[in-house]
C-alpha positions as protocol buffer text, in pm:
chain_id: "A"
residue {
  index: 1
  type: UNK
  ca { x: 6158 y: 2255 z: -9915 }
}
residue {
  index: 2
  type: UNK
  ca { x: 6292 y: 2053 z: -9650 }
}
residue {
  index: 3
  type: UNK
  ca { x: 6025 y: 2001 z: -9402 }
}
residue {
  index: 4
  type: UNK
  ca { x: 6069 y: 1675 z: -9148 }
}
residue {
  index: 5
  type: UNK
  ca { x: 6084 y: 1758 z: -8772 }
}
residue {
  index: 6
  type: UNK
  ca { x: 6234 y: 1432 z: -8749 }
}
residue {
  index: 7
  type: UNK
  ca { x: 6568 y: 1465 z: -8996 }
}
residue {
  index: 8
  type: UNK
  ca { x: 6877 y: 1410 z: -8812 }
}
residue {
  index: 9
  type: UNK
  ca { x: 7031 y: 1690 z: -8953 }
}
residue {
  index: 10
  type: UNK
  ca { x: 6838 y: 1976 z: -8828 }
}
residue {
  index: 11
  type: UNK
  ca { x: 7040 y: 2270 z: -8678 }
}
residue {
  index: 12
  type: UNK
  ca { x: 6951 y: 2569 z: -8570 }
}
residue {
  index: 13
  type: UNK
  ca { x: 7017 y: 2854 z: -8891 }
}
residue {
  index: 14
  type: UNK
  ca { x: 7245 y: 3062 z: -8671 }
}
residue {
  index: 15
  type: UNK
  ca { x: 7419 y: 3332 z: -8912 }
}
residue {
  index: 16
  type: UNK
  ca { x: 7638 y: 3250 z: -9168 }
}
residue {
  index: 17
  type: UNK
  ca { x: 7532 y: 2900 z: -9119 }
}
residue {
  index: 18
  type: UNK
  ca { x: 7297 y: 2863 z: -9414 }
}
residue {
  index: 19
  type: UNK
  ca { x: 7226 y: 2942 z: -9787 }
}
residue {
  index: 20
  type: UNK
  ca { x: 7483 y: 2875 z: -10047 }
}
residue {
  index: 21
  type: UNK
  ca { x: 7611 y: 3242 z: -10170 }
}
residue {
  index: 22
  type: UNK
  ca { x: 7683 y: 3339 z: -10559 }
}
residue {
  index: 23
  type: UNK
  ca { x: 8075 y: 3289 z: -10684 }
}
residue {
  index: 24
  type: UNK
  ca { x: 8106 y: 3631 z: -10757 }
}
residue {
  index: 25
  type: UNK
  ca { x: 7911 y: 3934 z: -10663 }
}
residue {
  index: 26
  type: UNK
  ca { x: 7719 y: 3886 z: -10336 }
}
residue {
  index: 27
  type: UNK
  ca { x: 7447 y: 4144 z: -10257 }
}
residue {
  index: 28
  type: UNK
  ca { x: 7550 y: 4345 z: -9939 }
}
residue {
  index: 29
  type: UNK
  ca { x: 7424 y: 4347 z: -9570 }
}
residue {
  index: 30
  type: UNK
  ca { x: 7142 y: 4598 z: -9581 }
}
residue {
  index: 31
  type: UNK
  ca { x: 6972 y: 4469 z: -9913 }
}
residue {
  index: 32
  type: UNK
  ca { x: 6616 y: 4501 z: -9883 }
}
residue {
  index: 33
  type: UNK
  ca { x: 6310 y: 4525 z: -10137 }
}
residue {
  index: 34
  type: UNK
  ca { x: 6104 y: 4864 z: -10262 }
}
residue {
  index: 35
  type: UNK
  ca { x: 5789 y: 4935 z: -10411 }
}
residue {
  index: 36
  type: UNK
  ca { x: 5658 y: 4718 z: -10669 }
}
residue {
  index: 37
  type: UNK
  ca { x: 5447 y: 4851 z: -10971 }
}
residue {
  index: 38
  type: UNK
  ca { x: 5161 y: 4695 z: -11095 }
}
residue {
  index: 39
  type: UNK
  ca { x: 4928 y: 4738 z: -11429 }
}
residue {
  index: 40
  type: UNK
  ca { x: 4559 y: 4724 z: -11306 }
}
residue {
  index: 41
  type: UNK
  ca { x: 4255 y: 4737 z: -11561 }
}
residue {
  index: 42
  type: UNK
  ca { x: 4042 y: 4997 z: -11362 }
}
residue {
  index: 43
  type: UNK
  ca { x: 4238 y: 5203 z: -11076 }
}
residue {
  index: 44
  type: UNK
  ca { x: 3914 y: 5305 z: -10889 }
}
residue {
  index: 45
  type: UNK
  ca { x: 3798 y: 4974 z: -10835 }
}
residue {
  index: 46
  type: UNK
  ca { x: 4164 y: 4853 z: -10723 }
}
residue {
  index: 47
  type: UNK
  ca { x: 4210 y: 5130 z: -10520 }
}
residue {
  index: 48
  type: UNK
  ca { x: 3894 y: 5019 z: -10322 }
}
residue {
  index: 49
  type: UNK
  ca { x: 4039 y: 4679 z: -10261 }
}
residue {
  index: 50
  type: UNK
  ca { x: 4411 y: 4750 z: -10174 }
}
residue {
  index: 51
  type: UNK
  ca { x: 4264 y: 5048 z: -9893 }
}
residue {
  index: 52
  type: UNK
  ca { x: 3960 y: 4835 z: -9766 }
}
residue {
  index: 53
  type: UNK
  ca { x: 4073 y: 4483 z: -9762 }
}
residue {
  index: 54
  type: UNK
  ca { x: 4451 y: 4530 z: -9762 }
}
residue {
  index: 55
  type: UNK
  ca { x: 4462 y: 4852 z: -9556 }
}
residue {
  index: 56
  type: UNK
  ca { x: 4674 y: 5091 z: -9763 }
}
residue {
  index: 57
  type: UNK
  ca { x: 4656 y: 5463 z: -9770 }
}
residue {
  index: 58
  type: UNK
  ca { x: 4697 y: 5696 z: -10072 }
}
residue {
  index: 59
  type: UNK
  ca { x: 5007 y: 5904 z: -10067 }
}
residue {
  index: 60
  type: UNK
  ca { x: 4968 y: 6074 z: -10431 }
}
residue {
  index: 61
  type: UNK
  ca { x: 4672 y: 5964 z: -10713 }
}
residue {
  index: 62
  type: UNK
  ca { x: 4637 y: 6114 z: -11039 }
}
residue {
  index: 63
  type: UNK
  ca { x: 4382 y: 6033 z: -11331 }
}
residue {
  index: 64
  type: UNK
  ca { x: 4556 y: 5723 z: -11386 }
}
residue {
  index: 65
  type: UNK
  ca { x: 4843 y: 5638 z: -11101 }
}
residue {
  index: 66
  type: UNK
  ca { x: 4831 y: 5595 z: -10754 }
}
residue {
  index: 67
  type: UNK
  ca { x: 5067 y: 5579 z: -10529 }
}
residue {
  index: 68
  type: UNK
  ca { x: 5035 y: 5379 z: -10161 }
}
residue {
  index: 69
  type: UNK
  ca { x: 5171 y: 5309 z: -9862 }
}
residue {
  index: 70
  type: UNK
  ca { x: 5126 y: 5217 z: -9502 }
}
residue {
  index: 71
  type: UNK
  ca { x: 4969 y: 5416 z: -9221 }
}
residue {
  index: 72
  type: UNK
  ca { x: 5257 y: 5617 z: -9019 }
}
residue {
  index: 73
  type: UNK
  ca { x: 5474 y: 5581 z: -9303 }
}
residue {
  index: 74
  type: UNK
  ca { x: 5571 y: 5791 z: -9644 }
}
residue {
  index: 75
  type: UNK
  ca { x: 5774 y: 5505 z: -9783 }
}
residue {
  index: 76
  type: UNK
  ca { x: 5601 y: 5421 z: -10096 }
}
residue {
  index: 77
  type: UNK
  ca { x: 5507 y: 5044 z: -10114 }
}
residue {
  index: 78
  type: UNK
  ca { x: 5273 y: 5009 z: -10441 }
}
residue {
  index: 79
  type: UNK
  ca { x: 5200 y: 5205 z: -10737 }
}
residue {
  index: 80
  type: UNK
  ca { x: 4928 y: 5113 z: -10935 }
}
residue {
  index: 81
  type: UNK
  ca { x: 4889 y: 5236 z: -11296 }
}
residue {
  index: 82
  type: UNK
  ca { x: 4581 y: 5194 z: -11500 }
}
residue {
  index: 83
  type: UNK
  ca { x: 4550 y: 5057 z: -11850 }
}
residue {
  index: 84
  type: UNK
  ca { x: 4202 y: 4940 z: -11930 }
}
residue {
  index: 85
  type: UNK
  ca { x: 4145 y: 4634 z: -12045 }
}
residue {
  index: 86
  type: UNK
  ca { x: 3850 y: 4384 z: -11999 }
}
residue {
  index: 87
  type: UNK
  ca { x: 3906 y: 4190 z: -11671 }
}
residue {
  index: 88
  type: UNK
  ca { x: 4011 y: 3814 z: -11754 }
}
residue {
  index: 89
  type: UNK
  ca { x: 3969 y: 3505 z: -11588 }
}
residue {
  index: 90
  type: UNK
  ca { x: 4237 y: 3416 z: -11358 }
}
residue {
  index: 91
  type: UNK
  ca { x: 4535 y: 3400 z: -11528 }
}
residue {
  index: 92
  type: UNK
  ca { x: 4719 y: 3052 z: -11585 }
}
residue {
  index: 93
  type: UNK
  ca { x: 5033 y: 2972 z: -11847 }
}
residue {
  index: 94
  type: UNK
  ca { x: 5166 y: 3324 z: -11764 }
}
residue {
  index: 95
  type: UNK
  ca { x: 5507 y: 3461 z: -11674 }
}
residue {
  index: 96
  type: UNK
  ca { x: 5581 y: 3718 z: -11419 }
}
residue {
  index: 97
  type: UNK
  ca { x: 5437 y: 3801 z: -11090 }
}
residue {
  index: 98
  type: UNK
  ca { x: 5301 y: 3504 z: -10883 }
}
residue {
  index: 99
  type: UNK
  ca { x: 5286 y: 3711 z: -10585 }
}
residue {
  index: 100
  type: UNK
  ca { x: 5435 y: 4001 z: -10403 }
}
residue {
  index: 101
  type: UNK
  ca { x: 5424 y: 4013 z: -10008 }
}
residue {
  index: 102
  type: UNK
  ca { x: 5369 y: 4258 z: -9795 }
}
residue {
  index: 103
  type: UNK
  ca { x: 5560 y: 4184 z: -9432 }
}
residue {
  index: 104
  type: UNK
  ca { x: 5369 y: 4313 z: -9131 }
}
residue {
  index: 105
  type: UNK
  ca { x: 5591 y: 4425 z: -8829 }
}
residue {
  index: 106
  type: UNK
  ca { x: 5466 y: 4165 z: -8604 }
}
residue {
  index: 107
  type: UNK
  ca { x: 5241 y: 3864 z: -8529 }
}
residue {
  index: 108
  type: UNK
  ca { x: 5006 y: 4072 z: -8337 }
}
residue {
  index: 109
  type: UNK
  ca { x: 4938 y: 4276 z: -8687 }
}
residue {
  index: 110
  type: UNK
  ca { x: 4881 y: 3931 z: -8893 }
}
residue {
  index: 111
  type: UNK
  ca { x: 4616 y: 3854 z: -8586 }
}
residue {
  index: 112
  type: UNK
  ca { x: 4456 y: 4167 z: -8662 }
}
residue {
  index: 113
  type: UNK
  ca { x: 4435 y: 4172 z: -9002 }
}
residue {
  index: 114
  type: UNK
  ca { x: 4292 y: 3785 z: -8987 }
}
residue {
  index: 115
  type: UNK
  ca { x: 4019 y: 3910 z: -8768 }
}
residue {
  index: 116
  type: UNK
  ca { x: 3967 y: 4219 z: -9034 }
}
residue {
  index: 117
  type: UNK
  ca { x: 3906 y: 3980 z: -9325 }
}
residue {
  index: 118
  type: UNK
  ca { x: 3657 y: 3766 z: -9117 }
}
residue {
  index: 119
  type: UNK
  ca { x: 3528 y: 4070 z: -9045 }
}
residue {
  index: 120
  type: UNK
  ca { x: 3448 y: 4162 z: -9406 }
}
residue {
  index: 121
  type: UNK
  ca { x: 3418 y: 3842 z: -9514 }
}
residue {
  index: 122
  type: UNK
  ca { x: 3709 y: 3838 z: -9754 }
}
residue {
  index: 123
  type: UNK
  ca { x: 3858 y: 3484 z: -9835 }
}
residue {
  index: 124
  type: UNK
  ca { x: 4225 y: 3407 z: -9807 }
}
residue {
  index: 125
  type: UNK
  ca { x: 4437 y: 3122 z: -9858 }
}
residue {
  index: 126
  type: UNK
  ca { x: 4732 y: 3046 z: -9543 }
}
residue {
  index: 127
  type: UNK
  ca { x: 5050 y: 2870 z: -9454 }
}
residue {
  index: 128
  type: UNK
  ca { x: 5271 y: 2847 z: -9182 }
}
residue {
  index: 129
  type: UNK
  ca { x: 5600 y: 2847 z: -9330 }
}
residue {
  index: 130
  type: UNK
  ca { x: 5820 y: 2774 z: -9038 }
}
residue {
  index: 131
  type: UNK
  ca { x: 6002 y: 3100 z: -9114 }
}
residue {
  index: 132
  type: UNK
  ca { x: 5696 y: 3285 z: -9153 }
}
residue {
  index: 133
  type: UNK
  ca { x: 5327 y: 3270 z: -9096 }
}
residue {
  index: 134
  type: UNK
  ca { x: 5113 y: 3383 z: -9437 }
}
residue {
  index: 135
  type: UNK
  ca { x: 4779 y: 3501 z: -9585 }
}
residue {
  index: 136
  type: UNK
  ca { x: 4716 y: 3493 z: -9961 }
}
residue {
  index: 137
  type: UNK
  ca { x: 4445 y: 3701 z: -10115 }
}
residue {
  index: 138
  type: UNK
  ca { x: 4426 y: 3794 z: -10515 }
}
residue {
  index: 139
  type: UNK
  ca { x: 4303 y: 4193 z: -10655 }
}
residue {
  index: 140
  type: UNK
  ca { x: 4006 y: 4242 z: -10859 }
}
residue {
  index: 141
  type: UNK
  ca { x: 4271 y: 4196 z: -11135 }
}
residue {
  index: 142
  type: UNK
  ca { x: 4409 y: 3840 z: -11017 }
}
residue {
  index: 143
  type: UNK
  ca { x: 4718 y: 3967 z: -10928 }
}
residue {
  index: 144
  type: UNK
  ca { x: 4854 y: 3758 z: -10628 }
}
residue {
  index: 145
  type: UNK
  ca { x: 4922 y: 3914 z: -10297 }
}
residue {
  index: 146
  type: UNK
  ca { x: 5080 y: 3768 z: -9957 }
}
residue {
  index: 147
  type: UNK
  ca { x: 5046 y: 3943 z: -9608 }
}
residue {
  index: 148
  type: UNK
  ca { x: 5290 y: 3755 z: -9386 }
}
residue {
  index: 149
  type: UNK
  ca { x: 5472 y: 3810 z: -9053 }
}
residue {
  index: 150
  type: UNK
  ca { x: 5789 y: 3644 z: -9020 }
}
residue {
  index: 151
  type: UNK
  ca { x: 5903 y: 3404 z: -8712 }
}
residue {
  index: 152
  type: UNK
  ca { x: 6226 y: 3539 z: -8492 }
}
residue {
  index: 153
  type: UNK
  ca { x: 6534 y: 3463 z: -8663 }
}
residue {
  index: 154
  type: UNK
  ca { x: 6676 y: 3264 z: -8395 }
}
residue {
  index: 155
  type: UNK
  ca { x: 6385 y: 2991 z: -8442 }
}
residue {
  index: 156
  type: UNK
  ca { x: 6451 y: 2912 z: -8797 }
}
residue {
  index: 157
  type: UNK
  ca { x: 6636 y: 2584 z: -8823 }
}
residue {
  index: 158
  type: UNK
  ca { x: 6815 y: 2439 z: -9175 }
}
residue {
  index: 159
  type: UNK
  ca { x: 6905 y: 2111 z: -9300 }
}
residue {
  index: 160
  type: UNK
  ca { x: 7292 y: 2102 z: -9393 }
}
residue {
  index: 161
  type: UNK
  ca { x: 7297 y: 2444 z: -9545 }
}
residue {
  index: 162
  type: UNK
  ca { x: 6936 y: 2451 z: -9666 }
}
residue {
  index: 163
  type: UNK
  ca { x: 6707 y: 2636 z: -9476 }
}
residue {
  index: 164
  type: UNK
  ca { x: 6418 y: 2459 z: -9363 }
}
residue {
  index: 165
  type: UNK
  ca { x: 6056 y: 2614 z: -9467 }
}
residue {
  index: 166
  type: UNK
  ca { x: 5716 y: 2420 z: -9534 }
}
residue {
  index: 167
  type: UNK
  ca { x: 5343 y: 2464 z: -9627 }
}
residue {
  index: 168
  type: UNK
  ca { x: 5189 y: 2328 z: -9295 }
}
residue {
  index: 169
  type: UNK
  ca { x: 4832 y: 2493 z: -9206 }
}
residue {
  index: 170
  type: UNK
  ca { x: 4836 y: 2824 z: -9018 }
}
residue {
  index: 171
  type: UNK
  ca { x: 4700 y: 2833 z: -8649 }
}
residue {
  index: 172
  type: UNK
  ca { x: 4454 y: 3153 z: -8717 }
}
residue {
  index: 173
  type: UNK
  ca { x: 4336 y: 3107 z: -8336 }
}
residue {
  index: 174
  type: UNK
  ca { x: 4649 y: 3148 z: -8249 }
}
residue {
  index: 175
  type: UNK
  ca { x: 4654 y: 3468 z: -8481 }
}
residue {
  index: 176
  type: UNK
  ca { x: 4376 y: 3610 z: -8318 }
}
residue {
  index: 177
  type: UNK
  ca { x: 4453 y: 3569 z: -7938 }
}
residue {
  index: 178
  type: UNK
  ca { x: 4800 y: 3728 z: -8016 }
}
residue {
  index: 179
  type: UNK
  ca { x: 4621 y: 4027 z: -8166 }
}
residue {
  index: 180
  type: UNK
  ca { x: 4447 y: 4120 z: -7841 }
}
residue {
  index: 181
  type: UNK
  ca { x: 4155 y: 4357 z: -7879 }
}
residue {
  index: 182
  type: UNK
  ca { x: 4320 y: 4651 z: -8066 }
}
residue {
  index: 183
  type: UNK
  ca { x: 4158 y: 4686 z: -8407 }
}
residue {
  index: 184
  type: UNK
  ca { x: 4238 y: 4665 z: -8725 }
}
residue {
  index: 185
  type: UNK
  ca { x: 4342 y: 4985 z: -8869 }
}
residue {
  index: 186
  type: UNK
  ca { x: 4549 y: 4966 z: -9119 }
}
residue {
  index: 187
  type: UNK
  ca { x: 4868 y: 4860 z: -9283 }
}
residue {
  index: 188
  type: UNK
  ca { x: 5097 y: 4962 z: -8961 }
}
residue {
  index: 189
  type: UNK
  ca { x: 5440 y: 5148 z: -8931 }
}
residue {
  index: 190
  type: UNK
  ca { x: 5697 y: 4902 z: -9039 }
}
residue {
  index: 191
  type: UNK
  ca { x: 5485 y: 4729 z: -9313 }
}
residue {
  index: 192
  type: UNK
  ca { x: 5736 y: 4689 z: -9604 }
}
residue {
  index: 193
  type: UNK
  ca { x: 5744 y: 4436 z: -9913 }
}
residue {
  index: 194
  type: UNK
  ca { x: 5906 y: 4134 z: -9802 }
}
residue {
  index: 195
  type: UNK
  ca { x: 5928 y: 3965 z: -10094 }
}
residue {
  index: 196
  type: UNK
  ca { x: 5858 y: 3907 z: -10450 }
}
residue {
  index: 197
  type: UNK
  ca { x: 5746 y: 3532 z: -10621 }
}
residue {
  index: 198
  type: UNK
  ca { x: 5801 y: 3507 z: -10976 }
}
residue {
  index: 199
  type: UNK
  ca { x: 5678 y: 3253 z: -11238 }
}
residue {
  index: 200
  type: UNK
  ca { x: 5983 y: 3180 z: -11480 }
}
residue {
  index: 201
  type: UNK
  ca { x: 6053 y: 2926 z: -11721 }
}
residue {
  index: 202
  type: UNK
  ca { x: 6373 y: 2748 z: -11616 }
}
residue {
  index: 203
  type: UNK
  ca { x: 6465 y: 2733 z: -11225 }
}
residue {
  index: 204
  type: UNK
  ca { x: 6875 y: 2649 z: -11322 }
}
residue {
  index: 205
  type: UNK
  ca { x: 6827 y: 3010 z: -11522 }
}
residue {
  index: 206
  type: UNK
  ca { x: 6669 y: 3157 z: -11274 }
}
residue {
  index: 207
  type: UNK
  ca { x: 6959 y: 3086 z: -11063 }
}
residue {
  index: 208
  type: UNK
  ca { x: 7203 y: 3155 z: -11318 }
}
residue {
  index: 209
  type: UNK
  ca { x: 7022 y: 3524 z: -11359 }
}
residue {
  index: 210
  type: UNK
  ca { x: 6932 y: 3605 z: -10989 }
}
residue {
  index: 211
  type: UNK
  ca { x: 7210 y: 3457 z: -10800 }
}
residue {
  index: 212
  type: UNK
  ca { x: 7526 y: 3442 z: -10984 }
}
residue {
  index: 213
  type: UNK
  ca { x: 7500 y: 3730 z: -11156 }
}
residue {
  index: 214
  type: UNK
  ca { x: 7248 y: 3963 z: -10963 }
}
residue {
  index: 215
  type: UNK
  ca { x: 7403 y: 3821 z: -10616 }
}
residue {
  index: 216
  type: UNK
  ca { x: 7125 y: 3656 z: -10429 }
}
residue {
  index: 217
  type: UNK
  ca { x: 7218 y: 3404 z: -10201 }
}
residue {
  index: 218
  type: UNK
  ca { x: 7043 y: 3046 z: -10277 }
}
residue {
  index: 219
  type: UNK
  ca { x: 6824 y: 2982 z: -9964 }
}
residue {
  index: 220
  type: UNK
  ca { x: 6577 y: 2708 z: -10017 }
}
residue {
  index: 221
  type: UNK
  ca { x: 6666 y: 2458 z: -10379 }
}
residue {
  index: 222
  type: UNK
  ca { x: 6521 y: 2119 z: -10329 }
}
residue {
  index: 223
  type: UNK
  ca { x: 6142 y: 2219 z: -10333 }
}
residue {
  index: 224
  type: UNK
  ca { x: 5991 y: 2074 z: -10653 }
}
residue {
  index: 225
  type: UNK
  ca { x: 6009 y: 2332 z: -10944 }
}
residue {
  index: 226
  type: UNK
  ca { x: 6101 y: 2633 z: -10748 }
}
residue {
  index: 227
  type: UNK
  ca { x: 6432 y: 2820 z: -10593 }
}
residue {
  index: 228
  type: UNK
  ca { x: 6407 y: 3080 z: -10295 }
}
residue {
  index: 229
  type: UNK
  ca { x: 6704 y: 3323 z: -10282 }
}
residue {
  index: 230
  type: UNK
  ca { x: 6803 y: 3615 z: -10023 }
}
residue {
  index: 231
  type: UNK
  ca { x: 7031 y: 3850 z: -9923 }
}
residue {
  index: 232
  type: UNK
  ca { x: 7178 y: 3910 z: -9573 }
}
residue {
  index: 233
  type: UNK
  ca { x: 7070 y: 3632 z: -9408 }
}
residue {
  index: 234
  type: UNK
  ca { x: 6670 y: 3666 z: -9530 }
}
residue {
  index: 235
  type: UNK
  ca { x: 6480 y: 3351 z: -9571 }
}
residue {
  index: 236
  type: UNK
  ca { x: 6399 y: 3500 z: -9879 }
}
residue {
  index: 237
  type: UNK
  ca { x: 6344 y: 3834 z: -10118 }
}
residue {
  index: 238
  type: UNK
  ca { x: 6254 y: 3667 z: -10398 }
}
residue {
  index: 239
  type: UNK
  ca { x: 6120 y: 3337 z: -10496 }
}
residue {
  index: 240
  type: UNK
  ca { x: 6139 y: 3187 z: -10875 }
}
residue {
  index: 241
  type: UNK
  ca { x: 5890 y: 2862 z: -10950 }
}
residue {
  index: 242
  type: UNK
  ca { x: 5806 y: 2707 z: -11312 }
}
residue {
  index: 243
  type: UNK
  ca { x: 5439 y: 2597 z: -11196 }
}
residue {
  index: 244
  type: UNK
  ca { x: 5300 y: 2798 z: -11496 }
}
residue {
  index: 245
  type: UNK
  ca { x: 5390 y: 2512 z: -11682 }
}
residue {
  index: 246
  type: UNK
  ca { x: 5652 y: 2473 z: -11990 }
}
residue {
  index: 247
  type: UNK
  ca { x: 5438 y: 2669 z: -12235 }
}
residue {
  index: 248
  type: UNK
  ca { x: 5387 y: 2959 z: -12025 }
}
residue {
  index: 249
  type: UNK
  ca { x: 5444 y: 3296 z: -12195 }
}
residue {
  index: 250
  type: UNK
  ca { x: 5503 y: 3667 z: -12086 }
}
residue {
  index: 251
  type: UNK
  ca { x: 5190 y: 3867 z: -12004 }
}
residue {
  index: 252
  type: UNK
  ca { x: 5053 y: 4056 z: -12314 }
}
residue {
  index: 253
  type: UNK
  ca { x: 5107 y: 4450 z: -12325 }
}
residue {
  index: 254
  type: UNK
  ca { x: 4749 y: 4482 z: -12198 }
}
residue {
  index: 255
  type: UNK
  ca { x: 4720 y: 4242 z: -11956 }
}
residue {
  index: 256
  type: UNK
  ca { x: 4748 y: 4293 z: -11550 }
}
residue {
  index: 257
  type: UNK
  ca { x: 5079 y: 4260 z: -11424 }
}
residue {
  index: 258
  type: UNK
  ca { x: 5380 y: 4329 z: -11235 }
}
residue {
  index: 259
  type: UNK
  ca { x: 5534 y: 4615 z: -11421 }
}
residue {
  index: 260
  type: UNK
  ca { x: 5872 y: 4642 z: -11203 }
}
residue {
  index: 261
  type: UNK
  ca { x: 6009 y: 4556 z: -10871 }
}
residue {
  index: 262
  type: UNK
  ca { x: 6261 y: 4728 z: -10682 }
}
residue {
  index: 263
  type: UNK
  ca { x: 6612 y: 4595 z: -10503 }
}
residue {
  index: 264
  type: UNK
  ca { x: 6741 y: 4893 z: -10255 }
}
residue {
  index: 265
  type: UNK
  ca { x: 7079 y: 4849 z: -10182 }
}
residue {
  index: 266
  type: UNK
  ca { x: 7278 y: 5025 z: -9915 }
}
residue {
  index: 267
  type: UNK
  ca { x: 7515 y: 5258 z: -10114 }
}
residue {
  index: 268
  type: UNK
  ca { x: 7606 y: 5343 z: -10447 }
}
residue {
  index: 269
  type: UNK
  ca { x: 7927 y: 5126 z: -10484 }
}
residue {
  index: 270
  type: UNK
  ca { x: 7698 y: 4816 z: -10433 }
}
residue {
  index: 271
  type: UNK
  ca { x: 7481 y: 4961 z: -10706 }
}
residue {
  index: 272
  type: UNK
  ca { x: 7792 y: 5009 z: -10909 }
}
residue {
  index: 273
  type: UNK
  ca { x: 7929 y: 4629 z: -10827 }
}
residue {
  index: 274
  type: UNK
  ca { x: 7567 y: 4466 z: -10907 }
}
residue {
  index: 275
  type: UNK
  ca { x: 7529 y: 4648 z: -11250 }
}
residue {
  index: 276
  type: UNK
  ca { x: 7871 y: 4541 z: -11322 }
}
residue {
  index: 277
  type: UNK
  ca { x: 7816 y: 4184 z: -11215 }
}
residue {
  index: 278
  type: UNK
  ca { x: 7517 y: 4173 z: -11490 }
}
residue {
  index: 279
  type: UNK
  ca { x: 7701 y: 4294 z: -11739 }
}
residue {
  index: 280
  type: UNK
  ca { x: 7958 y: 4063 z: -11726 }
}
residue {
  index: 281
  type: UNK
  ca { x: 7716 y: 3789 z: -11732 }
}
residue {
  index: 282
  type: UNK
  ca { x: 7552 y: 3886 z: -12057 }
}
residue {
  index: 283
  type: UNK
  ca { x: 7287 y: 4109 z: -11934 }
}
residue {
  index: 284
  type: UNK
  ca { x: 7145 y: 4468 z: -12047 }
}
residue {
  index: 285
  type: UNK
  ca { x: 7158 y: 4736 z: -11807 }
}
residue {
  index: 286
  type: UNK
  ca { x: 6997 y: 5074 z: -11870 }
}
residue {
  index: 287
  type: UNK
  ca { x: 6970 y: 5377 z: -11637 }
}
residue {
  index: 288
  type: UNK
  ca { x: 6647 y: 5440 z: -11477 }
}
residue {
  index: 289
  type: UNK
  ca { x: 6453 y: 5680 z: -11759 }
}
residue {
  index: 290
  type: UNK
  ca { x: 6365 y: 6004 z: -11584 }
}
residue {
  index: 291
  type: UNK
  ca { x: 6591 y: 5950 z: -11263 }
}
residue {
  index: 292
  type: UNK
  ca { x: 6754 y: 6223 z: -11123 }
}
residue {
  index: 293
  type: UNK
  ca { x: 6964 y: 5916 z: -10938 }
}
residue {
  index: 294
  type: UNK
  ca { x: 7302 y: 5794 z: -11102 }
}
residue {
  index: 295
  type: UNK
  ca { x: 7298 y: 5509 z: -10839 }
}
residue {
  index: 296
  type: UNK
  ca { x: 7037 y: 5375 z: -11025 }
}
residue {
  index: 297
  type: UNK
  ca { x: 6948 y: 5112 z: -11259 }
}
residue {
  index: 298
  type: UNK
  ca { x: 6700 y: 4895 z: -11456 }
}
residue {
  index: 299
  type: UNK
  ca { x: 6754 y: 4540 z: -11579 }
}
residue {
  index: 300
  type: UNK
  ca { x: 6522 y: 4252 z: -11718 }
}
residue {
  index: 301
  type: UNK
  ca { x: 6564 y: 3884 z: -11631 }
}
residue {
  index: 302
  type: UNK
  ca { x: 6527 y: 3613 z: -11908 }
}
residue {
  index: 303
  type: UNK
  ca { x: 6122 y: 3634 z: -11899 }
}
residue {
  index: 304
  type: UNK
  ca { x: 6072 y: 4005 z: -11935 }
}
residue {
  index: 305
  type: UNK
  ca { x: 6022 y: 4140 z: -11599 }
}
residue {
  index: 306
  type: UNK
  ca { x: 6172 y: 4456 z: -11529 }
}
residue {
  index: 307
  type: UNK
  ca { x: 6370 y: 4515 z: -11208 }
}
residue {
  index: 308
  type: UNK
  ca { x: 6508 y: 4846 z: -11066 }
}
residue {
  index: 309
  type: UNK
  ca { x: 6816 y: 4827 z: -10818 }
}
residue {
  index: 310
  type: UNK
  ca { x: 6922 y: 5193 z: -10664 }
}
residue {
  index: 311
  type: UNK
  ca { x: 7074 y: 5287 z: -10361 }
}
């Protein structure tokens, strides 16, 4: 990622001045992400983490399945599906999920979350990405999670057409000061899934699938072993990296894993255009099993991770 503030070609990232659009179909204005579906070993212990540590509330639950949302919202953000297996050591060399990212509505909310983690003694990694500020955690199955807040778009910068992002130290005291005296009371209304970051086998193949076929703009492409893609001017809805190594393999059926992530498009015509673009590129597009929504399909990236696209 371009990081030097001394670079002579730094400019404000005004709308339309950054990113590389795909040559054909391009995901439209209004593109957002929807829920992520995760496979976990033990639903009860996972729920303790997702409720107590992260601050979700349970919308629906049965014997092996739970749907989670933020407080003040009915929008499902995370689905947990239990499949009993022995919880392993942190995985290495595994394709699929690197992390999914929970986007808070403002910096004060992130500051309250920082203070909450300190109060409960929960360790988290952290980083300042210039376009956002982020914390990093792992759930009981070692699935990666980012919790972050965006900086205002008028503060974003670019070098040429590449958006400036970085991995600088996070100013946690400033975040806590921003929080004021209000306590953390769970994920607030306005919380969404901001992006998903995947381990893939090849960056060029990821660009071909996610940009040229699916329609994301390339936003950052010079970071070693990684590519960041977004739609509607967003810094990234998707990260793809090869950091799991050249011998990385897909998760086994009984492993903890990302089962599916979701892209929400503004209308049925956009869904049909995305499906047609993927089909032209040789990718399999299938109806969503059991869905009453005709404006929906599922496909798989070249490494087997499913993505659902719907209006």
